[in-house]
C-alpha positions, 0 to 999 in steps of 0.5 A, a space after each residue: 641926464 641933466 639930473 645927473 650932471 648938475 649934482 656931479 658938477 656941484 660935487 666937483 666944485 665942492 671938492 675943489 673948494 675943499 682942496 685949497 692947498 694954499 696955507 694961510 698967511 698966519 700959518 706961513 709966518 709961524 712956520 718961518 718963525 719955527 724954522 728960524 728958531 731951529 737954525 739959531 739953536 743949531 748955530 750956537 757953539 756945537 761941536 762940528 763932528 758929533 760922531 766923535 763925541 762920547 755917546 749916551 752912557 759913555 764918559 769918553 770916546 777916542 780917536 787914535 791917529 797912525 800906527 802906534 809904537 807898542 805891539 798890542 792894540 789900544 783896544 786891549 789896554 784895560 786902563 783905556 777901555 775901562 772909561 773909553 767905549 768908542 775907539 776910532 783909528 785912522 792910519 794917518 794924520 792926513 786922513 784925519 785932516 781930510 775927514 775932519 778938516 775943522 778938528 783943530 789938532 796939535 801937530 804931534 797928537 796921536 790920541 784925541 780924547 772926547 767927552 760928550 761935548 768937546 776935545 778934552 785931551 790931545 796927546 802923542 803919549 799913551 802914558 799921558 792918556 792913561 794918566 788923564 783917564 786915571 785922574 778923570 775917571 768915568 762918573 
């Protein structure tokens, strides 16, 4: 029986020695440096709501606030949908402020147009929005 016990004890000790899960000091330092670099890159001047920005292959995205005066939905306006593929509509200014508190809106904005990195237009007038889109078409 002693013949079986000693090899088993030696095997368990060898296995335990190989399972040392503590990282080396140099590994900890490298991981900490990589984490710090990642945080620094994110804290530059990034837009707080990337879901509002235009996506890949899009020139603009649009946030529509409140009920609009004209009867047809903005999604049916060909001058708008030619360059704007993503349109988000929220029923009130208060809701926009609750959902996007860091979005600096003009007090009378009904349309907020975004490119891939920032707000490019805030307007209460649909004609102003369509004029901007005609002057600055998708590339």
